[in-house]
N, C-alpha and C positions, 0 to 999 in steps of 0.2 A: 485612545489614550489622552489626546489633547482635550476632549470634552470632559473626561474624568478629572483631569488636572485643573480644569477651569471650574469644576463644581457643577457641571451640567450633566448629571447622572441620567436624567430622562432622555436627553438627546443621544448620549452614548449607548444606552440600552436599546433605543429604537433603531439606531444605526446598525447595531449588532443583529437585531432581529431581521432587518432588511437584507443583510449580507449573508446570512446563513444559507438561504437557497442557492446563492451563487457559489458558495464554498462547496456545497454538496454536488453541484453540477461539475465543478472543476476537479473534485477529488473523490466524491462518493461513488459515482458510477464506475470509475476505473477500479476502485478498491473492491467493489462487488464482483466485477468481472474477473479480477485477479484471484480473488478467493474462490470463486466458482471453478475456474480453470484448474487451480492447484488442487482443490479438494476432490474434484470428481474426475479429472482427466490425468493429471500428472502423478499425484501421490499413490493412487491405487495401482498404477501400471509400472512405475519406475522405482527400482530399489537401489540405484546408485546415487549416493549423496551429491556428487559433483554435477551430475546431470540435472538433478532437481534444483540445485543452486543456480546453475547456468540458465535454466528455463525461468526461474524466478527473477534473475537479473534482467533477462530479456523482456519479460512482462513488465518489470518496473520501468525500464526505458520506454517501452511502448505506451505505458499509461501516463507518462509525463512528457511525451515527445512534443506535443503542441505548445508547451509552456516555455521551451527554450533549453539551451545547452546546460546551464547550471542545474536546472530542475531535472534534466536527464541523468546527471551524475547522482543527484540525491535520490531519484527514483530507482536507479540501479542499485545503490547501496541499500535502500529500504527493501527492495524486492529480494536481494540476496539474503539479507538478514531474516526477513520474514519467511522465505522458503526454507532456510536452514532451521529456524525454529519449528515450523510446521512439519518438516521432515522428521525431526527428533521426536516431536509429540505423536505423530502419526505412526511411526515405526516402532515405538516402544512395545506395543501390544499386537500389532497386526502382521508384521512380516520381518524377516531378517534384514539387517542393514549391510550393504556392500559398498565398498570404496569410500 
């Protein structure tokens, strides 16, 4: 943002390109693992909404654990919301919803 405010667009763009791989390492792999576990292991086997949300919350904490306490809270919230959304989308056509 500082480079953009100073009018140095090329420096800001090159910095963005350099930091994208680091952002993917910090968040991308965890997101892929979270999605894989939810889609293939949790959602096909568990039909109780609260268990799915609890597992999503736990996976969210684990995926942000190495970044610190504040990020664990954010990871837990995002994991719970994501698993709630995925549960609703998955169960509309596939199986009955319980609890």
